[in-house]
C-alpha positions as CSV (number, residue, x, y, z in Angstrom):
1,M,130.4,96.2,110.4
2,S,128.0,93.2,109.4
3,C,131.4,91.6,107.9
4,S,133.6,91.8,111.5
5,T,130.5,90.9,113.1
6,V,130.5,87.4,110.8
7,V,134.8,87.2,111.6
8,L,133.8,87.9,115.4
9,W,130.7,84.9,115.5
10,P,132.4,81.7,115.2
11,A,135.3,82.6,117.9
12,Q,132.3,84.6,120.2
13,G,130.9,81.1,119.7
14,Y,133.7,78.6,121.2
15,K,134.1,81.0,124.4
16,T,131.2,81.4,125.5
17,A,130.6,77.5,124.9
18,F,134.5,76.9,126.6
19,M,132.7,79.3,129.4
20,G,129.2,77.1,130.4
21,L,131.2,74.1,130.4
22,L,133.3,75.3,133.4
23,S,130.2,76.9,135.1
24,D,128.8,73.7,134.8
25,P,129.7,71.5,138.3
26,N,128.4,68.9,136.4
27,R,130.1,69.3,133.1
28,R,133.2,70.9,135.6
29,R,133.3,67.3,137.2
30,A,133.0,65.3,134.1
31,L,136.3,66.6,132.3
32,I,138.6,66.4,135.6
33,S,137.2,63.1,136.0
34,T,138.2,62.5,132.5
35,L,141.9,63.4,133.0
36,T,142.7,61.8,136.3
37,R,141.3,58.1,134.9
38,L,143.1,59.0,131.6
39,N,146.4,61.2,133.3
40,A,149.2,58.7,132.8
41,P,147.9,57.8,128.7
42,I,147.7,61.9,128.7
43,C,151.3,62.7,129.8
44,V,152.4,60.2,127.5
45,I,151.7,61.0,124.6
46,C,152.5,64.7,125.1
47,Y,155.5,63.9,125.8
48,M,156.2,62.3,123.0
49,A,153.9,64.5,121.0
50,G,156.7,67.1,122.7
51,V,160.0,65.4,121.7
52,A,158.6,64.7,118.1
53,W,157.2,68.1,117.6
54,F,160.8,69.6,118.4
55,M,162.6,67.1,116.2
56,G,160.4,67.6,112.9
57,L,161.2,71.4,113.5
58,A,164.1,70.8,111.2
59,F,162.4,69.3,108.6
60,D,163.5,71.4,106.1
61,P,158.7,72.1,104.7
62,F,158.2,72.6,108.6
63,T,160.5,75.4,108.7
64,L,160.9,79.3,107.0
65,R,162.9,81.0,104.5
66,T,164.4,83.4,106.0
67,Y,164.3,87.2,104.1
68,M,165.3,90.6,104.8
69,S,163.1,92.5,107.4
70,E,164.7,95.8,107.5
71,N,163.6,97.8,104.2
72,A,166.9,99.3,104.5
73,M,169.2,96.2,104.5
74,G,167.0,94.6,101.3
75,S,168.9,94.8,98.5
76,T,172.4,94.0,98.7
77,M,172.9,96.6,95.3
78,V,176.5,97.9,96.8
79,E,179.9,97.8,94.8
80,E,182.3,96.3,97.3
81,R,185.9,97.2,96.1
82,F,187.2,96.8,98.9
83,P,191.3,95.6,97.1
84,A,193.8,96.1,99.5
85,G,193.9,91.6,101.0
86,E,197.3,90.9,100.6
87,R,198.6,94.1,102.4
88,A,196.3,93.3,105.4
89,M,197.5,90.4,105.6
90,A,201.0,91.0,105.2
91,T,200.1,93.8,108.2
92,G,198.2,91.2,110.0
93,R,202.2,89.6,109.8
94,E,203.6,92.8,111.0
95,F,201.4,92.9,114.1
96,A,202.0,89.1,114.8
97,A,206.1,90.1,115.5
98,H,205.0,92.8,117.6
99,K,203.0,90.7,119.3
100,K,205.8,88.2,120.0
101,K,208.0,91.2,120.6
102,A,206.5,92.9,123.5
103,D,204.9,88.8,124.7
104,G,201.0,90.5,124.4
105,M,199.4,92.9,122.9
106,P,201.9,95.9,120.9
107,V,200.0,98.4,122.6
108,D,202.1,101.5,121.2
109,W,202.7,99.6,117.5
110,L,199.0,99.6,117.2
111,V,198.6,103.2,118.2
112,K,200.9,104.2,115.5
113,T,199.8,102.1,112.8
114,M,195.9,103.7,113.3
115,Q,196.8,106.9,113.7
116,S,198.9,106.5,110.6
117,R,195.3,105.3,109.0
118,G,193.7,108.6,110.1
119,L,191.6,107.2,113.1
120,E,190.7,108.8,116.5
121,V,192.6,106.8,118.5
122,F,192.5,105.7,122.1
123,T,193.3,103.6,124.8
124,Q,192.1,101.6,128.0
125,T,193.7,100.0,130.4
126,F,192.3,97.2,132.8
127,T,192.9,95.0,135.6
128,R,190.4,92.2,136.7
129,Q,190.9,89.7,139.8
130,L,189.2,86.1,139.0
131,P,187.6,84.5,142.1
132,F,189.9,81.6,141.2
133,P,192.7,81.0,138.4
134,D,190.8,80.4,135.0
135,E,192.2,76.3,134.4
136,N,192.4,76.6,131.1
137,K,194.9,80.0,130.6
138,E,196.4,79.2,134.1
139,R,195.7,83.2,135.0
140,Y,194.9,85.1,138.1
141,L,194.8,89.0,137.6
142,V,194.0,89.6,134.3
143,K,196.0,93.2,133.5
144,G,195.8,94.5,129.6
145,T,195.3,97.0,127.3
146,N,192.5,98.3,124.9
147,V,192.9,100.2,122.2
148,Y,191.0,101.5,119.5
149,G,190.5,103.6,117.0
150,I,187.1,106.4,115.6
151,L,186.2,106.7,112.1
152,R,184.4,110.2,112.5
153,A,181.3,109.8,110.5
154,P,181.8,113.3,107.6
155,R,178.1,113.1,106.7
156,A,176.6,113.2,109.8
157,P,176.1,114.6,113.2
158,R,178.1,111.6,114.5
159,T,174.8,110.4,117.2
160,E,175.3,106.8,115.9
161,A,178.3,104.3,116.0
162,L,179.1,100.8,113.9
163,V,181.9,98.8,115.9
164,L,184.9,96.6,113.9
165,S,186.6,94.7,116.7
166,A,189.4,92.0,116.3
167,P,190.5,90.3,119.7
168,C,194.0,90.0,120.4
169,S,194.3,86.5,120.8
170,P,197.7,84.4,122.6
171,G,200.2,83.0,120.9
172,N,199.3,82.7,116.6
173,N,195.7,83.4,117.1
174,N,193.9,86.1,115.4
175,N,196.5,88.1,113.6
176,Q,195.3,88.2,110.0
177,A,192.3,89.6,112.1
178,V,193.9,92.3,113.4
179,G,195.9,92.7,109.9
180,L,192.5,92.6,107.8
181,L,190.6,95.0,110.4
182,L,193.5,98.0,109.7
183,G,193.3,97.5,106.4
184,L,189.6,98.3,106.3
185,A,190.1,101.4,108.7
186,Q,193.1,102.3,105.9
187,Y,190.6,101.8,103.1
188,F,186.9,103.3,104.9
189,R,188.6,106.1,105.6
190,S,189.0,107.2,101.6
191,Q,185.1,106.9,102.0
192,V,183.3,109.8,102.1
193,Y,179.6,108.4,102.3
194,W,179.3,107.0,105.9
195,A,176.2,108.7,108.1
196,K,177.9,106.9,111.0
197,D,180.8,106.8,113.1
198,I,183.1,103.9,112.9
199,I,185.3,102.1,115.7
200,F,187.8,99.8,114.7
201,L,188.3,97.5,118.4
202,V,191.6,95.4,119.2
203,N,190.1,94.1,122.8
204,D,192.8,92.7,124.5
205,H,192.7,89.1,126.7
206,D,189.5,88.1,124.4
207,L,185.6,88.6,126.6
208,I,187.7,89.7,129.4
209,G,189.3,93.1,127.6
210,M,185.8,93.9,125.4
211,Q,183.8,93.3,128.6
212,A,185.8,96.7,130.1
213,W,185.3,98.4,126.7
214,L,181.7,98.4,126.8
215,E,181.2,98.8,130.5
216,G,183.8,101.4,130.2
217,Y,181.7,103.0,126.8
218,H,178.1,103.0,128.6
219,H,179.1,103.9,132.3
220,T,178.8,101.1,134.1
221,N,180.2,98.3,136.1
222,T,178.4,95.8,136.6
223,T,180.9,92.9,137.3
224,G,183.6,94.2,139.4
225,M,185.7,95.5,136.6
226,D,188.7,98.1,137.1
227,Y,189.5,100.3,134.4
228,S,190.4,103.1,133.3
229,P,187.8,106.0,131.8
230,L,187.0,106.1,127.6
231,Q,188.7,109.2,126.9
232,G,187.1,108.8,123.6
233,R,183.5,108.2,122.4
234,G,181.2,107.7,119.4
235,G,177.7,107.5,118.8
236,S,174.9,105.2,120.2
237,I,176.3,101.9,119.0
238,Q,173.7,100.3,116.6
239,A,175.4,96.9,115.1
240,A,179.4,95.0,115.7
241,L,181.1,92.7,113.9
242,S,183.9,90.8,115.2
243,L,185.9,88.9,113.4
244,E,188.3,86.6,114.2
245,L,190.6,85.7,111.4
246,S,194.1,83.0,112.1
247,S,195.4,81.9,108.6
248,D,195.9,83.8,105.0
249,V,194.1,80.3,103.6
250,I,190.1,81.1,104.5
251,T,188.1,77.9,102.7
252,S,184.9,79.1,105.0
253,L,183.5,82.4,106.6
254,D,181.3,80.7,110.0
255,L,178.4,82.4,111.6
256,V,178.7,83.2,115.6
257,L,175.3,84.0,117.0
258,E,175.0,82.7,120.4
259,G,175.5,85.4,123.4
260,L,174.9,86.1,126.7
261,N,172.5,84.2,128.3
262,G,171.5,82.6,125.3
263,Q,170.8,86.1,123.6
264,L,170.6,85.7,120.1
265,P,170.9,89.5,117.6
266,N,168.3,90.2,115.2
267,L,167.8,88.1,112.6
268,D,168.1,90.7,110.2
269,L,171.5,90.8,111.2
270,A,171.9,86.9,109.8
271,N,170.8,87.1,107.0
272,L,172.8,90.0,105.6
273,F,176.3,87.7,106.1
274,Y,173.8,85.2,104.2
275,A,173.0,87.7,101.2
276,F,176.6,88.6,101.3
277,C,178.5,85.5,100.8
278,Q,175.4,84.3,98.5
279,K,175.9,87.3,96.3
280,I,180.6,87.7,96.8
281,G,180.6,83.9,96.4
282,V,181.8,82.7,99.5
283,L,181.2,79.7,101.2
284,C,179.3,80.6,104.3
285,T,177.8,77.8,107.4
286,I,177.3,77.9,110.9
287,Q,178.0,76.4,113.1
288,G,180.6,75.1,111.4
289,K,178.6,73.0,109.0
290,L,177.6,74.1,105.3
291,Q,174.6,74.1,103.9
292,R,172.6,70.8,101.9
293,N,169.3,71.8,99.7
294,D,168.7,67.5,99.8
295,W,166.6,68.1,102.6
296,D,164.3,65.0,101.6
297,T,166.2,62.5,102.6
298,A,167.4,61.0,105.4
299,S,170.6,62.6,105.6
300,G,169.9,66.1,104.4
301,Y,167.4,66.3,107.1
302,S,169.8,64.8,110.0
303,H,172.2,66.9,109.4
304,A,169.9,69.5,109.6
305,V,168.6,68.3,113.4
306,Q,172.2,68.1,114.2
307,T,172.8,71.8,113.2
308,M,169.5,72.6,115.1
309,M,171.1,70.6,117.8
310,L,174.2,72.4,118.0
311,M,172.2,75.7,118.5
312,V,170.6,74.6,121.2
313,L,173.3,73.7,122.8
314,K,175.4,76.4,122.2
315,Q,172.4,78.7,123.7
316,A,171.4,76.5,126.2
317,S,175.0,77.0,127.7
318,G,174.4,80.3,128.7
319,R,177.8,81.3,128.0
320,P,178.9,84.2,125.3
321,W,180.6,81.8,122.3
322,G,182.3,85.2,120.8
323,D,182.8,88.5,121.6
324,H,179.9,89.8,120.1
325,G,177.9,88.1,122.2
326,L,178.5,91.0,125.0
327,F,177.4,93.5,122.8
328,L,174.7,92.2,123.3
329,R,173.0,92.8,126.7
330,Y,173.5,96.7,125.4
331,H,171.1,95.6,122.9
332,I,173.8,96.2,120.1
333,E,173.2,93.4,117.3
334,A,175.8,91.7,116.9
335,A,177.9,88.9,115.3
336,T,180.9,86.9,115.2
337,I,182.4,85.8,111.9
338,T,185.2,83.3,112.3
339,G,187.3,82.2,109.4
340,V,188.4,78.7,108.8
341,N,190.9,77.0,107.0
342,S,189.8,73.1,106.7
343,F,190.3,70.3,104.1
344,R,187.8,71.9,101.5
345,Q,189.3,72.8,98.0
346,Y,187.0,75.8,98.4
347,K,189.6,78.5,98.8
348,T,188.4,82.5,99.9
349,D,191.0,85.7,99.8
350,A,191.8,88.1,102.5
351,T,190.1,90.7,99.9
352,T,186.8,88.7,99.3
353,V,186.4,88.6,102.9
354,G,187.3,92.8,102.9
355,R,184.4,92.8,100.4
356,L,182.1,91.3,102.3
357,F,182.5,93.3,105.2
358,E,182.5,97.0,102.8
359,G,179.3,94.9,102.3
360,M,178.1,95.1,105.1
361,F,179.0,97.9,107.0
362,R,177.6,100.4,104.5
363,K,174.2,98.4,104.5
364,L,174.1,98.6,108.2
365,N,175.3,102.4,107.9
366,N,171.9,103.3,105.7
367,L,169.4,102.3,109.0
368,L,167.9,105.2,109.9
369,E,167.3,102.2,113.3
370,R,168.2,99.7,115.5
371,L,167.4,96.1,114.1
372,H,163.8,95.5,115.0
373,Q,161.5,93.7,112.2
374,S,162.7,90.7,112.7
375,Y,163.4,88.1,115.1
376,F,165.2,88.0,118.1
377,F,163.8,84.2,119.3
378,Y,164.4,82.2,116.5
379,L,166.7,78.1,115.5
380,M,168.7,77.7,112.7
381,P,168.5,74.8,111.2
382,S,170.4,76.0,108.4
383,L,171.7,79.7,106.8
384,S,168.3,79.7,104.8
385,R,165.9,78.3,107.1
386,F,164.3,79.3,110.3
387,V,162.4,78.4,113.1
388,S,160.2,80.7,114.8
389,I,159.1,81.1,118.4
390,G,155.6,80.4,117.6
391,Y,156.6,77.7,116.0
392,Y,159.2,76.2,118.9
393,M,157.1,77.0,122.1
394,P,154.3,74.6,121.7
395,A,157.1,72.2,122.0
396,F,157.8,72.9,125.3
397,G,154.3,74.3,125.5
398,L,153.6,69.6,125.6
399,L,155.9,69.4,128.0
400,A,154.6,71.8,130.5
401,L,151.4,70.8,130.1
402,I,152.2,67.5,132.0
403,L,153.1,69.2,135.4
404,L,149.7,71.1,134.9
405,L,148.1,67.4,134.6
406,R,149.8,65.9,137.1
407,A,149.8,68.9,138.9
408,L,145.6,68.2,138.7
409,D,145.5,64.3,140.0
410,L,147.2,65.6,142.8
411,W,144.9,68.3,144.3
412,V,141.6,65.8,143.0
413,Q,143.0,63.4,145.3
414,L,143.7,66.0,148.4
415,V,140.4,67.5,148.2
416,S,138.4,64.3,147.7
417,P,140.0,61.6,149.9
418,P,138.3,58.0,149.7
419,P,136.1,56.9,151.6
420,R,136.1,55.3,154.7
421,E,134.6,52.5,156.0
422,E,131.9,52.2,159.2
423,D,134.0,51.0,161.8
424,D,136.8,52.4,160.7
425,I,137.2,55.4,163.6
426,E,140.7,56.6,162.9
427,Q,140.8,60.4,161.5
428,P,143.3,60.2,158.9
429,S,145.5,63.0,159.9
430,S,146.4,66.3,157.4
431,P,149.6,67.9,157.3
432,G,150.9,70.2,158.7
433,V,152.6,73.6,156.7
434,L,155.6,72.5,158.0
435,S,155.3,69.3,155.9
436,V,155.9,71.2,153.0
437,L,158.2,74.0,154.8
438,T,160.6,71.8,156.3
439,P,162.1,69.7,153.1
440,L,161.5,73.5,150.7
441,V,163.8,75.4,152.8
442,I,166.5,72.1,153.3
443,S,167.0,71.7,149.7
444,H,167.1,75.2,148.9
445,L,169.9,76.2,151.6
446,T,171.7,73.5,150.3
447,G,171.3,75.0,146.6
448,A,172.2,78.7,148.4
449,A,175.8,76.6,150.0
450,L,176.1,74.8,146.5
451,Y,176.4,78.7,145.0
452,T,178.6,80.2,147.5
453,L,180.0,77.6,149.6
454,P,182.7,76.4,146.1
455,I,184.4,80.2,145.6
456,H,184.3,80.8,149.9
457,S,186.0,77.7,150.7
458,Q,188.8,77.1,148.2
459,E,191.6,78.3,150.2
460,M,190.5,76.4,153.2
461,A,190.5,73.8,150.5
462,V,193.6,73.7,149.3
463,E,195.8,74.6,152.7
464,H,194.2,70.2,153.5
465,F,194.5,68.9,151.0
466,P,196.6,68.9,147.6
467,V,194.6,70.4,144.8
468,S,195.1,73.4,143.2
469,E,192.1,75.9,143.3
470,T,189.9,75.3,140.7
471,E,190.5,72.1,141.6
472,A,188.8,73.0,144.9
473,V,186.4,75.1,144.0
474,V,185.0,71.9,141.1
475,L,185.4,69.2,143.7
476,T,184.1,71.5,146.7
477,V,180.7,71.6,143.9
478,I,180.7,68.1,143.6
479,A,180.8,66.8,147.5
480,I,177.8,69.7,148.3
481,Y,176.1,68.3,145.1
482,T,176.6,64.8,146.5
483,A,175.9,65.1,150.2
484,G,172.4,66.5,149.3
485,L,171.6,63.0,148.5
486,A,172.6,62.3,151.6
487,L,169.7,64.6,153.2
488,P,167.9,63.4,156.0
489,H,164.9,61.5,153.3
490,N,161.7,62.7,155.6
491,T,163.6,65.5,156.2
492,N,159.6,66.3,157.1
493,R,159.4,64.4,160.4
494,L,162.5,66.3,162.2
495,L,159.6,68.5,163.3
496,T,156.5,67.5,162.7
497,G,157.1,63.2,163.2
498,Q,155.6,60.8,161.2
499,G,154.7,61.2,157.3
500,T,151.6,60.8,156.2
501,E,150.1,59.1,153.1
502,Q,149.4,63.4,152.3
503,G,151.8,65.1,153.4
504,W,153.9,63.7,150.4
505,K,151.2,64.9,147.5
506,V,150.6,68.3,149.0
507,L,154.4,68.1,148.9
508,K,154.3,67.1,145.0
509,L,151.9,69.5,144.5
510,V,154.0,72.1,145.7
511,A,157.5,70.6,143.9
512,V,155.4,70.2,140.4
513,L,153.8,73.7,140.5
514,Y,157.0,75.2,141.6
515,L,158.9,72.7,138.3
516,A,156.0,73.9,135.9
517,V,156.9,77.9,136.8
518,L,160.7,77.5,137.0
519,L,160.8,75.9,133.8
520,G,158.4,78.3,132.0
521,C,160.3,81.6,133.3
522,T,163.8,79.4,131.9
523,A,162.4,78.7,128.5
524,L,160.6,82.6,128.0
525,I,164.4,83.6,128.5
526,N,166.3,80.8,127.4
527,F,164.1,78.6,125.1
528,S,167.0,76.0,124.9
529,L,168.1,75.9,128.9
530,G,164.9,75.6,129.4
531,F,164.2,73.3,126.8
532,I,166.4,70.9,128.2
533,L,165.6,70.8,131.1
534,A,161.8,69.3,130.7
535,V,163.1,67.1,129.2
536,T,164.6,65.3,131.7
537,L,162.8,66.9,134.5
538,V,159.4,66.3,133.7
539,P,158.7,62.9,133.3
540,M,161.2,62.2,136.5
541,A,158.8,64.5,137.8
542,A,155.4,63.1,136.7
543,Y,156.0,59.2,137.9
544,I,157.9,60.1,141.4
545,T,155.7,58.6,144.6
546,P,156.9,57.1,147.7
547,H,155.7,53.8,146.0
548,V,157.9,53.3,143.0
549,P,160.0,50.7,143.7
550,K,163.1,52.7,145.0
551,A,166.5,51.3,144.0
552,L,165.9,51.9,140.5
553,S,164.0,54.6,140.4
554,A,167.3,56.2,142.3
555,F,169.1,54.9,139.6
556,I,166.4,57.1,137.0
557,M,166.2,60.2,138.9
558,I,170.4,60.3,139.2
559,A,170.0,60.0,135.7
560,L,168.3,62.5,135.4
561,S,169.3,65.3,137.7
562,P,171.1,68.2,136.5
563,A,174.5,66.6,136.6
564,C,173.8,63.8,134.5
565,T,172.8,66.1,132.4
566,L,174.9,68.3,131.8
567,L,177.8,65.3,131.5
568,F,175.0,63.6,128.7
569,C,175.8,67.3,126.7
570,V,179.0,67.2,126.7
571,F,179.5,64.1,125.3
572,F,176.0,64.8,122.7
573,F,177.9,68.0,121.7
574,Q,181.4,66.3,121.2
575,E,179.5,64.1,119.0
576,L,177.8,66.8,117.0
577,Q,180.2,68.9,116.7
578,E,182.2,65.4,115.2
579,T,185.1,65.0,117.9
580,P,184.2,62.6,120.0
581,V,185.8,61.5,123.2
582,S,186.4,58.7,125.7
583,F,185.1,58.6,128.7
584,M,188.1,60.1,130.8
585,E,188.5,62.8,128.3
586,G,184.4,63.9,128.7
587,W,184.9,63.7,132.1
588,M,187.5,66.6,131.9
589,L,185.7,68.7,130.1
590,F,183.2,67.7,132.3
591,L,185.0,69.5,134.9
592,S,185.8,72.3,133.0
593,V,182.4,73.0,132.2
594,I,181.9,73.4,136.2
595,S,184.4,75.4,136.7
596,Q,183.9,78.0,133.0
597,G,180.3,77.7,134.1
598,I,181.3,79.6,138.0
599,L,183.8,82.1,136.4
600,D,181.1,83.0,133.7
601,N,179.1,83.8,136.2
602,C,181.3,86.1,138.0
603,L,182.7,87.8,134.8
604,Y,180.2,88.2,132.8
605,G,176.9,88.0,134.5
606,S,176.2,84.6,133.2
607,L,172.8,83.0,134.7
608,V,173.2,79.6,134.2
609,Y,175.4,78.6,137.2
610,P,172.9,80.2,139.6
611,L,169.7,79.3,138.0
612,V,170.9,75.9,138.5
613,S,172.2,75.8,142.1
614,L,169.5,78.2,143.6
615,M,166.5,76.7,142.1
616,V,166.9,73.1,139.6
617,Y,168.6,71.7,141.9
618,P,166.6,72.5,145.0
619,C,163.3,71.4,143.2
620,W,164.9,67.8,141.8
621,L,166.2,67.2,145.3
622,L,161.8,67.9,146.5
623,F,161.3,65.4,144.0
624,W,164.1,63.0,146.4
625,N,162.4,63.7,149.1
626,I,159.4,62.6,148.1
627,L,161.1,59.3,146.4
628,F,162.2,58.2,150.0
629,W,158.7,59.5,151.9
630,K,157.9,57.1,154.6
């Protein structure tokens, strides 16, 4: 008892001193005076410290080494015996021939092949009408059939399940993945140690087919998908792995973690993959980049930064980067493993890849509960190191502190106006409610138009202009976004007349607090998106007043706007992937990203486009209005 008291005394002392500082009016005024007097230099220091903190996260000594938290998967002492790699590749070639003959998913052949391997086989048909044609695949109405087989657990009451999926992609893509899936199904059928149902799924039309199957499995319909009910079900899905393999020659395996709205699977799933790659001797990558041990060199640190930034950009996009990304919505830990055939001399055969999947499924089969011991919020500069939420959130906190300091400074200016001279008899006019309410309403109406009009007005645009539906949607987005810049800069004067000096301060105080809450909530859901927006919007929010140079400040504001941030991220992403593009190619990618973002919102419920159009862009318009305040 005495020991506990001694431990608590320092904390109690600091708390008492801090509360005494805030309760003493003189000390509180001195603290506020210091913060307002040094507001600008403190904000600059916070911004530089926040960016430096984030960049330092990739430095190896500042990160944590990955480790297995779940005891049931803590050891990889499993003897993998999968022997049929060559036979699986032959099955993949047979699947490719039937797919070419059927010009799509060879449903009948898949059903017969799965039944011959001892599985309970079922099919699911689905239909999805897109809000506008998919630019990449030029499809407006998507029809398909999912085929899945269930291997019933021989040693358990069949209340839990694992999923192995392989998408049926167009052309010659992913044929070998389906062959390996069927080979694993045949091998797993001969084993007797399974305590969970294992579902082997071949989904049609990639993410759309996976969305239909998951909604059918969980009896939900959140996206307006038309699908037939599932005739066969397994237990509650505990984990899922998606396989993408498009070549008989495999040089490395790449792990894809980023899911819908920036969700990530439990870190133990990545640790399990890395542990088996190390055990079996498979070359593994994350973000397509190999592991390096020269962290103490400039090139090694640069490599870690590039890997981490690729993960940040992918997570910030909010789109699922593999079929696994849709499982995460249902609290199912999932990842996509992609076979890569590159210029590397190292080669891995299909038998070795099959042994890796066998080992991972045997470890997942041992789970007595869902994965929950390890982290759900993390960044990975390499497969052997990670950055936890406790390490990267201070970088965002330093940026958010700038907004709070600016809000404090504005509040002090508003509650203590400058003293009047004796002969000055004119009372300063106080801002009315409409001076703040009017720009808020107009800015958010513009954001609502940006969110709703592009899809609903595409038919009208196609009738009057020689463009396709996809081009009409994207061009409408750009037109509304640009039209927002031409709104009355002094929107408060529409109803209240001449703007006042205190009027813009009240509006900026509201806008700064609005931005602080918006970025804070975004960072809690999707840290990468929140941090990117904070890096670009916080300096603009802290700097803008009606008294700064208009032309230069307007150029800076446009350069830091959400649209330009997206354009810069497109070029930056290509550079990090070592596939630089020209300006025109980058511009076309930028337009494609806009259309894909809208489609992801309509098809899968991605939140990035509604967040930017309904909240981030209107908030940016408030600062644009402040810049041109008269």
